[in-house]
GUTOR-203619 format. One record per residue (C-alpha): x, z, y; residue number from 1; residue in three letters. Coordinates in pm, 1 decimal, decimal comma. Layout:
<marlos>
<marlo u="X" w="Z" v="Y" n="NUM" res="ALA"/>
...
</marlos>
This chain:
<marlos>
<marlo u="-3055,0" w="-6161,1" v="-415,1" n="1" res="MET"/>
<marlo u="-3186,6" w="-6266,9" v="-81,0" n="2" res="LEU"/>
<marlo u="-3501,2" w="-6110,9" v="75,2" n="3" res="PHE"/>
<marlo u="-3676,4" w="-6301,3" v="365,6" n="4" res="ARG"/>
<marlo u="-3817,1" w="-6041,4" v="624,7" n="5" res="VAL"/>
<marlo u="-4187,0" w="-6130,8" v="683,6" n="6" res="LYS"/>
<marlo u="-4374,0" w="-5998,1" v="977,7" n="7" res="ARG"/>
<marlo u="-4739,0" w="-5894,8" v="973,3" n="8" res="PRO"/>
<marlo u="-4998,0" w="-6167,4" v="1068,0" n="9" res="ILE"/>
<marlo u="-5300,7" w="-6083,9" v="1262,4" n="10" res="SER"/>
<marlo u="-5651,0" w="-6227,9" v="1193,0" n="11" res="LEU"/>
<marlo u="-5622,0" w="-6452,0" v="1481,4" n="12" res="LEU"/>
<marlo u="-5263,3" w="-6552,9" v="1361,4" n="13" res="GLY"/>
<marlo u="-5400,8" w="-6618,5" v="1032,7" n="14" res="LEU"/>
<marlo u="-5660,6" w="-6856,5" v="1135,5" n="15" res="VAL"/>
<marlo u="-5425,5" w="-7048,8" v="1354,0" n="16" res="ALA"/>
<marlo u="-5200,5" w="-7079,6" v="1056,5" n="17" res="ALA"/>
<marlo u="-5457,7" w="-7225,7" v="849,2" n="18" res="LEU"/>
<marlo u="-5555,7" w="-7492,9" v="1104,7" n="19" res="ALA"/>
<marlo u="-5201,3" w="-7581,3" v="1132,8" n="20" res="ALA"/>
<marlo u="-5146,4" w="-7616,3" v="775,1" n="21" res="SER"/>
<marlo u="-5291,7" w="-7971,3" v="759,6" n="22" res="GLY"/>
<marlo u="-5062,7" w="-8093,2" v="1035,4" n="23" res="ALA"/>
<marlo u="-4776,8" w="-7937,2" v="865,6" n="24" res="ALA"/>
<marlo u="-4832,3" w="-8114,3" v="555,3" n="25" res="ALA"/>
<marlo u="-4801,9" w="-8457,4" v="738,5" n="26" res="GLN"/>
<marlo u="-4480,3" w="-8339,8" v="947,0" n="27" res="SER"/>
<marlo u="-4111,5" w="-8320,0" v="815,0" n="28" res="PRO"/>
<marlo u="-4031,2" w="-7962,0" v="646,9" n="29" res="ALA"/>
<marlo u="-3856,1" w="-7722,1" v="930,5" n="30" res="VAL"/>
<marlo u="-3615,9" w="-7473,9" v="767,3" n="31" res="PRO"/>
<marlo u="-3739,8" w="-7124,5" v="807,7" n="32" res="SER"/>
<marlo u="-3536,8" w="-6884,8" v="1059,3" n="33" res="MET"/>
<marlo u="-3550,2" w="-6631,9" v="773,7" n="34" res="SER"/>
<marlo u="-3288,5" w="-6831,3" v="572,6" n="35" res="GLN"/>
<marlo u="-3019,2" w="-6759,6" v="840,7" n="36" res="ASN"/>
<marlo u="-3061,9" w="-6382,1" v="809,3" n="37" res="LEU"/>
<marlo u="-2782,9" w="-6188,7" v="615,3" n="38" res="PRO"/>
<marlo u="-2903,8" w="-6043,5" v="300,3" n="39" res="PRO"/>
<marlo u="-3017,1" w="-5691,3" v="318,4" n="40" res="ILE"/>
<marlo u="-2887,2" w="-5426,3" v="94,2" n="41" res="SER"/>
<marlo u="-3143,2" w="-5250,4" v="-91,4" n="42" res="ILE"/>
<marlo u="-3094,5" w="-4906,7" v="-261,5" n="43" res="GLY"/>
<marlo u="-2755,3" w="-4810,0" v="-121,7" n="44" res="GLN"/>
<marlo u="-2668,3" w="-4571,5" v="177,1" n="45" res="VAL"/>
<marlo u="-2350,3" w="-4513,9" v="360,3" n="46" res="THR"/>
<marlo u="-2220,1" w="-4148,6" v="410,4" n="47" res="LEU"/>
<marlo u="-1946,1" w="-4126,1" v="679,0" n="48" res="ASN"/>
<marlo u="-1766,8" w="-3799,8" v="668,6" n="49" res="ALA"/>
<marlo u="-1506,0" w="-3591,5" v="856,2" n="50" res="GLY"/>
<marlo u="-1411,1" w="-3246,5" v="911,9" n="51" res="ALA"/>
<marlo u="-1312,6" w="-3033,6" v="1200,1" n="52" res="THR"/>
<marlo u="-1134,3" w="-2696,8" v="1278,1" n="53" res="PHE"/>
<marlo u="-1408,7" w="-2413,2" v="1337,0" n="54" res="ALA"/>
<marlo u="-1422,8" w="-2292,0" v="1692,7" n="55" res="GLY"/>
<marlo u="-1228,3" w="-2582,0" v="1828,6" n="56" res="SER"/>
<marlo u="-1383,8" w="-2894,5" v="1688,4" n="57" res="ASN"/>
<marlo u="-1055,9" w="-3040,4" v="1670,0" n="58" res="GLU"/>
<marlo u="-1052,2" w="-3317,1" v="1381,4" n="59" res="PRO"/>
<marlo u="-850,3" w="-3250,2" v="1073,7" n="60" res="ILE"/>
<marlo u="-656,4" w="-3559,8" v="1000,6" n="61" res="ARG"/>
<marlo u="-482,8" w="-3463,7" v="688,2" n="62" res="SER"/>
<marlo u="-473,0" w="-3232,7" v="369,6" n="63" res="GLY"/>
<marlo u="-837,5" w="-3286,1" v="285,3" n="64" res="LEU"/>
<marlo u="-1004,9" w="-3338,7" v="-58,6" n="65" res="VAL"/>
<marlo u="-1373,4" w="-3464,7" v="-54,1" n="66" res="TRP"/>
<marlo u="-1617,9" w="-3447,1" v="-352,4" n="67" res="ARG"/>
<marlo u="-1987,4" w="-3549,4" v="-372,6" n="68" res="ILE"/>
<marlo u="-2191,6" w="-3377,0" v="-606,0" n="69" res="TYR"/>
<marlo u="-2538,6" w="-3498,6" v="-751,6" n="70" res="GLU"/>
<marlo u="-2797,4" w="-3207,2" v="-635,0" n="71" res="ASP"/>
<marlo u="-3012,0" w="-3147,2" v="-918,7" n="72" res="ARG"/>
<marlo u="-3159,8" w="-2851,8" v="-790,2" n="73" res="GLY"/>
<marlo u="-3103,5" w="-2652,0" v="-1101,6" n="74" res="ASP"/>
<marlo u="-2820,7" w="-2412,7" v="-1277,6" n="75" res="ALA"/>
<marlo u="-2673,9" w="-2723,4" v="-1448,5" n="76" res="SER"/>
<marlo u="-2312,4" w="-2807,3" v="-1395,1" n="77" res="GLN"/>
<marlo u="-2293,1" w="-3031,1" v="-1103,2" n="78" res="PRO"/>
<marlo u="-2161,7" w="-3391,1" v="-1167,4" n="79" res="VAL"/>
<marlo u="-1911,0" w="-3551,8" v="-928,5" n="80" res="ILE"/>
<marlo u="-2041,5" w="-3888,2" v="-794,9" n="81" res="VAL"/>
<marlo u="-1750,8" w="-3961,1" v="-559,7" n="82" res="ALA"/>
<marlo u="-1438,7" w="-3850,2" v="-430,2" n="83" res="ARG"/>
<marlo u="-1162,2" w="-3910,2" v="-186,2" n="84" res="SER"/>
<marlo u="-860,2" w="-3762,4" v="-1,9" n="85" res="THR"/>
<marlo u="-890,0" w="-3971,7" v="313,5" n="86" res="SER"/>
<marlo u="-950,7" w="-3785,5" v="658,4" n="87" res="PRO"/>
<marlo u="-1266,9" w="-3974,5" v="713,8" n="88" res="THR"/>
<marlo u="-1403,9" w="-4130,6" v="423,8" n="89" res="PRO"/>
<marlo u="-1726,5" w="-4365,7" v="359,4" n="90" res="SER"/>
<marlo u="-1906,7" w="-4308,3" v="41,1" n="91" res="PHE"/>
<marlo u="-2175,1" w="-4578,4" v="-66,1" n="92" res="THR"/>
<marlo u="-2452,4" w="-4351,3" v="-228,1" n="93" res="LEU"/>
<marlo u="-2792,6" w="-4437,3" v="-407,2" n="94" res="GLN"/>
<marlo u="-3080,2" w="-4255,6" v="-227,1" n="95" res="PRO"/>
<marlo u="-3099,9" w="-3887,9" v="-324,5" n="96" res="GLY"/>
<marlo u="-2982,8" w="-3522,3" v="-284,0" n="97" res="ASN"/>
<marlo u="-2624,9" w="-3435,6" v="-270,9" n="98" res="TYR"/>
<marlo u="-2387,2" w="-3157,8" v="-201,6" n="99" res="ILE"/>
<marlo u="-2086,1" w="-3283,5" v="6,1" n="100" res="ILE"/>
<marlo u="-1779,0" w="-3055,8" v="-25,9" n="101" res="HIS"/>
<marlo u="-1442,1" w="-3070,7" v="141,4" n="102" res="VAL"/>
<marlo u="-1116,5" w="-2858,5" v="51,7" n="103" res="ALA"/>
<marlo u="-830,9" w="-2783,9" v="290,8" n="104" res="TYR"/>
<marlo u="-589,2" w="-2604,3" v="71,1" n="105" res="GLY"/>
<marlo u="-757,1" w="-2285,5" v="-9,7" n="106" res="PHE"/>
<marlo u="-1016,3" w="-2314,0" v="252,5" n="107" res="ALA"/>
<marlo u="-1327,7" w="-2538,3" v="215,9" n="108" res="SER"/>
<marlo u="-1687,0" w="-2595,2" v="333,9" n="109" res="ALA"/>
<marlo u="-2003,4" w="-2749,4" v="172,4" n="110" res="SER"/>
<marlo u="-2339,7" w="-2891,4" v="280,7" n="111" res="LYS"/>
<marlo u="-2659,6" w="-3003,4" v="102,4" n="112" res="ARG"/>
<marlo u="-2767,2" w="-3339,9" v="206,8" n="113" res="ILE"/>
<marlo u="-3061,8" w="-3577,9" v="146,9" n="114" res="SER"/>
<marlo u="-2988,7" w="-3937,2" v="191,2" n="115" res="VAL"/>
<marlo u="-3263,2" w="-4202,1" v="205,6" n="116" res="GLN"/>
<marlo u="-3145,7" w="-4529,5" v="388,5" n="117" res="ARG"/>
<marlo u="-2930,0" w="-4662,7" v="638,8" n="118" res="GLY"/>
<marlo u="-2617,7" w="-4478,7" v="749,3" n="119" res="ASN"/>
<marlo u="-2549,8" w="-4091,7" v="790,0" n="120" res="LEU"/>
<marlo u="-2274,4" w="-3926,4" v="941,5" n="121" res="ASN"/>
<marlo u="-2164,4" w="-3562,5" v="852,4" n="122" res="GLU"/>
<marlo u="-1903,5" w="-3344,1" v="996,9" n="123" res="ARG"/>
<marlo u="-1807,9" w="-3018,8" v="838,3" n="124" res="LEU"/>
<marlo u="-1636,6" w="-2731,7" v="1025,3" n="125" res="ALA"/>
<marlo u="-1372,2" w="-2547,6" v="806,6" n="126" res="ILE"/>
<marlo u="-1258,5" w="-2201,3" v="932,7" n="127" res="ASN"/>
<marlo u="-899,9" w="-2234,8" v="826,8" n="128" res="ALA"/>
<marlo u="-503,5" w="-2259,9" v="947,1" n="129" res="GLY"/>
<marlo u="-185,2" w="-2276,5" v="775,6" n="130" res="ALA"/>
<marlo u="121,9" w="-2096,2" v="703,6" n="131" res="LEU"/>
<marlo u="472,7" w="-2218,7" v="698,0" n="132" res="GLN"/>
<marlo u="751,2" w="-2006,5" v="589,3" n="133" res="LEU"/>
<marlo u="1119,7" w="-1950,2" v="590,6" n="134" res="LYS"/>
<marlo u="1382,5" w="-1721,5" v="516,9" n="135" res="GLY"/>
<marlo u="1696,1" w="-1583,4" v="655,7" n="136" res="ALA"/>
<marlo u="1989,2" w="-1342,7" v="608,0" n="137" res="VAL"/>
<marlo u="2151,2" w="-1211,4" v="914,9" n="138" res="GLY"/>
<marlo u="2029,1" w="-1503,9" v="1121,5" n="139" res="GLY"/>
<marlo u="2142,6" w="-1751,8" v="897,1" n="140" res="SER"/>
<marlo u="1895,8" w="-1992,5" v="715,3" n="141" res="PRO"/>
<marlo u="1848,9" w="-1941,4" v="340,0" n="142" res="ILE"/>
<marlo u="1828,5" w="-2270,7" v="152,1" n="143" res="ALA"/>
<marlo u="1479,4" w="-2354,7" v="70,1" n="144" res="PRO"/>
<marlo u="1550,1" w="-2398,6" v="-293,1" n="145" res="ASN"/>
<marlo u="1670,2" w="-2039,2" v="-319,1" n="146" res="ARG"/>
<marlo u="1331,2" w="-1894,1" v="-188,7" n="147" res="LEU"/>
<marlo u="983,1" w="-1880,2" v="-313,4" n="148" res="SER"/>
<marlo u="671,6" w="-1716,7" v="-154,6" n="149" res="PHE"/>
<marlo u="370,3" w="-1516,9" v="-291,2" n="150" res="SER"/>
<marlo u="55,7" w="-1460,3" v="-75,2" n="151" res="VAL"/>
<marlo u="-192,3" w="-1216,1" v="-139,8" n="152" res="TYR"/>
<marlo u="-527,9" w="-1129,8" v="33,7" n="153" res="VAL"/>
<marlo u="-517,6" w="-756,1" v="118,6" n="154" res="PRO"/>
<marlo u="-785,8" w="-518,6" v="-87,6" n="155" res="GLU"/>
<marlo u="-894,7" w="-174,7" v="-26,3" n="156" res="ALA"/>
<marlo u="-808,6" w="-53,7" v="-377,8" n="157" res="GLN"/>
<marlo u="-489,1" w="-255,8" v="-411,6" n="158" res="ASN"/>
<marlo u="-188,0" w="-187,2" v="-215,5" n="159" res="SER"/>
<marlo u="-47,6" w="-539,5" v="-240,6" n="160" res="GLU"/>
<marlo u="-375,4" w="-731,7" v="-259,7" n="161" res="GLY"/>
<marlo u="-515,8" w="-1029,2" v="-469,7" n="162" res="ARG"/>
<marlo u="-282,9" w="-1312,1" v="-546,7" n="163" res="LEU"/>
<marlo u="-387,1" w="-1611,5" v="-383,7" n="164" res="VAL"/>
<marlo u="-77,3" w="-1860,2" v="-433,0" n="165" res="ILE"/>
<marlo u="245,3" w="-1792,9" v="-609,5" n="166" res="ALA"/>
<marlo u="573,7" w="-1964,1" v="-605,1" n="167" res="ASP"/>
<marlo u="527,1" w="-2142,2" v="-278,9" n="168" res="ALA"/>
<marlo u="823,2" w="-2296,3" v="-135,8" n="169" res="LYS"/>
<marlo u="1003,3" w="-2284,3" v="203,7" n="170" res="ALA"/>
<marlo u="847,8" w="-2508,9" v="461,2" n="171" res="ASN"/>
<marlo u="540,1" w="-2574,1" v="246,0" n="172" res="ASP"/>
<marlo u="212,2" w="-2617,7" v="437,4" n="173" res="MET"/>
<marlo u="-0,4" w="-2331,1" v="282,4" n="174" res="ILE"/>
<marlo u="-348,8" w="-2393,2" v="400,2" n="175" res="ARG"/>
<marlo u="-569,6" w="-2079,6" v="403,7" n="176" res="LEU"/>
<marlo u="-897,5" w="-1948,6" v="551,7" n="177" res="PRO"/>
<marlo u="-889,2" w="-1770,3" v="894,7" n="178" res="GLU"/>
<marlo u="-762,0" w="-1415,6" v="812,1" n="179" res="GLY"/>
<marlo u="-473,9" w="-1179,1" v="753,0" n="180" res="THR"/>
<marlo u="-240,7" w="-1205,2" v="420,5" n="181" res="TYR"/>
<marlo u="25,9" w="-998,9" v="256,3" n="182" res="HIS"/>
<marlo u="337,3" w="-1239,1" v="210,6" n="183" res="VAL"/>
<marlo u="629,4" w="-1154,8" v="-28,4" n="184" res="VAL"/>
<marlo u="950,6" w="-1344,3" v="-11,9" n="185" res="SER"/>
<marlo u="1185,6" w="-1347,5" v="-301,0" n="186" res="THR"/>
<marlo u="1558,4" w="-1470,1" v="-234,3" n="187" res="TYR"/>
<marlo u="1712,5" w="-1568,3" v="-568,9" n="188" res="GLY"/>
<marlo u="1582,9" w="-1401,7" v="-916,0" n="189" res="ASP"/>
<marlo u="1664,4" w="-1047,3" v="-877,8" n="190" res="ALA"/>
<marlo u="1533,1" w="-790,7" v="-642,3" n="191" res="ASN"/>
<marlo u="1613,4" w="-950,6" v="-277,8" n="192" res="ALA"/>
<marlo u="1241,5" w="-921,0" v="-168,5" n="193" res="ILE"/>
<marlo u="1087,5" w="-891,7" v="166,8" n="194" res="MET"/>
<marlo u="733,2" w="-833,6" v="265,4" n="195" res="ARG"/>
<marlo u="538,2" w="-907,8" v="574,3" n="196" res="SER"/>
<marlo u="161,9" w="-897,8" v="680,6" n="197" res="ASP"/>
<marlo u="71,9" w="-1250,1" v="871,3" n="198" res="LEU"/>
<marlo u="-223,3" w="-1357,1" v="1048,9" n="199" res="LYS"/>
<marlo u="-379,2" w="-1716,3" v="1000,0" n="200" res="VAL"/>
<marlo u="-576,3" w="-1846,7" v="1297,0" n="201" res="GLU"/>
<marlo u="-829,4" w="-2151,8" v="1282,9" n="202" res="SER"/>
<marlo u="-671,1" w="-2447,5" v="1373,9" n="203" res="GLY"/>
<marlo u="-315,4" w="-2329,3" v="1399,9" n="204" res="ARG"/>
<marlo u="4,4" w="-2332,0" v="1175,4" n="205" res="VAL"/>
<marlo u="152,3" w="-1992,3" v="1171,8" n="206" res="THR"/>
<marlo u="558,8" w="-2013,9" v="1140,0" n="207" res="GLU"/>
<marlo u="719,1" w="-1732,9" v="1009,5" n="208" res="ALA"/>
<marlo u="1098,6" w="-1649,7" v="905,3" n="209" res="THR"/>
<marlo u="1111,3" w="-1342,4" v="674,1" n="210" res="LEU"/>
<marlo u="1471,7" w="-1185,9" v="716,0" n="211" res="ASN"/>
<marlo u="1623,4" w="-1055,8" v="414,1" n="212" res="HIS"/>
<marlo u="1896,6" w="-780,6" v="368,3" n="213" res="ARG"/>
<marlo u="2087,6" w="-918,5" v="94,7" n="214" res="ALA"/>
<marlo u="2379,5" w="-1106,5" v="-39,6" n="215" res="ALA"/>
<marlo u="2520,2" w="-1315,7" v="-341,8" n="216" res="THR"/>
<marlo u="2787,4" w="-1171,3" v="-551,2" n="217" res="VAL"/>
<marlo u="2980,3" w="-1333,1" v="-853,2" n="218" res="THR"/>
<marlo u="3052,6" w="-1127,0" v="-1154,7" n="219" res="LEU"/>
<marlo u="3383,8" w="-1141,4" v="-1327,5" n="220" res="LYS"/>
<marlo u="3580,0" w="-935,7" v="-1618,5" n="221" res="LEU"/>
<marlo u="3930,8" w="-980,9" v="-1562,6" n="222" res="VAL"/>
<marlo u="4249,9" w="-855,4" v="-1700,3" n="223" res="GLY"/>
<marlo u="4411,2" w="-800,7" v="-1357,5" n="224" res="SER"/>
<marlo u="4279,7" w="-824,6" v="-1004,1" n="225" res="ALA"/>
<marlo u="4224,8" w="-1196,8" v="-896,5" n="226" res="GLY"/>
<marlo u="4287,4" w="-1292,6" v="-1261,7" n="227" res="GLY"/>
<marlo u="4111,1" w="-1538,4" v="-1463,3" n="228" res="GLU"/>
<marlo u="3763,5" w="-1451,1" v="-1557,5" n="229" res="ALA"/>
<marlo u="3670,6" w="-1386,9" v="-1940,1" n="230" res="PHE"/>
<marlo u="3426,9" w="-1626,3" v="-2080,3" n="231" res="ALA"/>
<marlo u="3131,6" w="-1519,3" v="-2278,1" n="232" res="GLY"/>
<marlo u="3103,8" w="-1186,9" v="-2107,0" n="233" res="THR"/>
<marlo u="2756,2" w="-1014,4" v="-2085,8" n="234" res="ALA"/>
<marlo u="2697,1" w="-845,3" v="-1765,8" n="235" res="PHE"/>
<marlo u="2422,6" w="-584,6" v="-1688,7" n="236" res="SER"/>
<marlo u="2345,9" w="-496,7" v="-1300,2" n="237" res="VAL"/>
<marlo u="2182,6" w="-156,1" v="-1273,6" n="238" res="LEU"/>
<marlo u="2084,5" w="84,2" v="-995,4" n="239" res="THR"/>
<marlo u="2235,0" w="428,8" v="-989,3" n="240" res="PRO"/>
<marlo u="1923,2" w="551,5" v="-1143,5" n="241" res="GLY"/>
<marlo u="1982,3" w="333,7" v="-1452,5" n="242" res="GLY"/>
<marlo u="1717,0" w="63,3" v="-1402,5" n="243" res="ASP"/>
<marlo u="1835,4" w="-282,5" v="-1504,4" n="244" res="VAL"/>
<marlo u="1818,9" w="-518,5" v="-1223,9" n="245" res="ILE"/>
<marlo u="1977,4" w="-823,6" v="-1378,9" n="246" res="ARG"/>
<marlo u="2148,3" w="-959,4" v="-1688,5" n="247" res="GLU"/>
<marlo u="2366,0" w="-1249,0" v="-1752,1" n="248" res="ALA"/>
<marlo u="2609,8" w="-1408,6" v="-1969,6" n="249" res="ILE"/>
<marlo u="2925,1" w="-1613,7" v="-1856,9" n="250" res="GLY"/>
<marlo u="3259,2" w="-1612,7" v="-1707,9" n="251" res="ALA"/>
<marlo u="3136,9" w="-1578,2" v="-1352,4" n="252" res="PHE"/>
<marlo u="2762,2" w="-1567,3" v="-1305,5" n="253" res="PRO"/>
<marlo u="2614,8" w="-1514,1" v="-965,7" n="254" res="SER"/>
<marlo u="2326,1" w="-1296,2" v="-881,5" n="255" res="VAL"/>
<marlo u="2144,1" w="-1229,9" v="-538,4" n="256" res="THR"/>
<marlo u="2094,9" w="-875,9" v="-487,5" n="257" res="LEU"/>
<marlo u="1934,3" w="-642,9" v="-196,7" n="258" res="ALA"/>
<marlo u="2150,9" w="-436,3" v="1,9" n="259" res="GLU"/>
<marlo u="2240,6" w="-110,0" v="-183,7" n="260" res="GLY"/>
<marlo u="2444,0" w="43,2" v="-444,3" n="261" res="GLU"/>
<marlo u="2470,5" w="-76,5" v="-807,0" n="262" res="TYR"/>
<marlo u="2643,7" w="-16,4" v="-1131,0" n="263" res="ILE"/>
<marlo u="2818,9" w="-320,7" v="-1325,1" n="264" res="LEU"/>
<marlo u="2836,6" w="-302,9" v="-1710,7" n="265" res="ILE"/>
<marlo u="3043,0" w="-584,9" v="-1872,2" n="266" res="ALA"/>
<marlo u="3061,5" w="-622,6" v="-2259,6" n="267" res="ARG"/>
<marlo u="3324,8" w="-833,2" v="-2421,8" n="268" res="HIS"/>
<marlo u="3461,5" w="-837,1" v="-2768,3" n="269" res="ASP"/>
<marlo u="3293,7" w="-542,4" v="-2867,8" n="270" res="GLY"/>
<marlo u="3417,3" w="-353,1" v="-2578,3" n="271" res="LYS"/>
<marlo u="3251,3" w="-201,9" v="-2254,6" n="272" res="VAL"/>
<marlo u="3355,2" w="-180,2" v="-1915,4" n="273" res="TYR"/>
<marlo u="3180,6" w="-42,6" v="-1582,9" n="274" res="THR"/>
<marlo u="3230,8" w="-33,3" v="-1221,1" n="275" res="ARG"/>
<marlo u="3028,9" w="87,4" v="-930,6" n="276" res="GLU"/>
<marlo u="2995,5" w="-156,6" v="-643,2" n="277" res="PHE"/>
<marlo u="2815,8" w="-176,3" v="-321,1" n="278" res="LYS"/>
<marlo u="2640,0" w="-499,7" v="-162,0" n="279" res="VAL"/>
<marlo u="2619,5" w="-532,6" v="192,2" n="280" res="GLU"/>
<marlo u="2384,8" w="-773,6" v="364,3" n="281" res="SER"/>
<marlo u="2515,9" w="-1111,1" v="438,3" n="282" res="GLY"/>
<marlo u="2833,6" w="-1058,8" v="288,2" n="283" res="LEU"/>
<marlo u="2900,4" w="-1291,8" v="-32,0" n="284" res="ASP"/>
<marlo u="3189,3" w="-1195,3" v="-255,2" n="285" res="ARG"/>
<marlo u="3328,5" w="-1142,9" v="-607,5" n="286" res="ASP"/>
<marlo u="3264,4" w="-831,3" v="-808,6" n="287" res="ILE"/>
<marlo u="3554,0" w="-782,6" v="-1057,5" n="288" res="GLU"/>
<marlo u="3556,2" w="-557,9" v="-1357,0" n="289" res="VAL"/>
<marlo u="3907,0" w="-487,5" v="-1487,7" n="290" res="LEU"/>
<marlo u="3937,1" w="-506,0" v="-1852,1" n="291" res="ALA"/>
<marlo u="4131,4" w="-193,3" v="-1928,6" n="292" res="ARG"/>
<marlo u="4192,8" w="-21,6" v="-2234,2" n="293" res="PRO"/>
</marlos>
């Protein structure tokens, strides 16, 4: 629907208009200038949003998730009225009160706003940075698919801290609020674990490589040294104190272990065989158990 914009008319203007009305009736009709004006949008407000890193005011250009909630001013569950993953979204809203929320990974910022008419520009500052993690053994990179990372927030009554993220992958961009975190790196699926405390600074990516002291060993039950492995063998890897580290079944399963001494137990056809062995960091090798009577 088109609305014509009319200006207020003064008393003198009104008299002049009435005096001219008779002449206008005898003159050809002249199109109103207001017919050439674009339509006016009624009842909508444009909200232009953006986010920056706190302290530097550097724009955040990726990794943002925006949500606009209706601000009802009570304890009821807020209702999402708009969302976007654009770094600089524009939202079309009805006049009213809203909560604008932006998340950058595990960091976020929010603000209550009131929109009534026209355009509104909002910039939210997020106090956040990121971690990018890798692993290595003796200077050699570990394949990303063999690593996983857990990130904790230190707590006074908890030696490890509160878990923030589990099973993060190597080279992932882990976006976090500024602060110090406890990182646990697991190489393989046994006991090859390394820990480190890392600091996240606002607007920066902290890159870190956690160096493991571990190796991958292949377990075999053989009739003679270098012989063919027996299929269907059940293996158990224990510490010298008797704690079970890893169990596996097969002809030659592989396991990644932290540097140290171990006991290997092999079970096949109702018989049990044992062997002690040592893992040296970076030295991948076969561990054979001889099936002797």
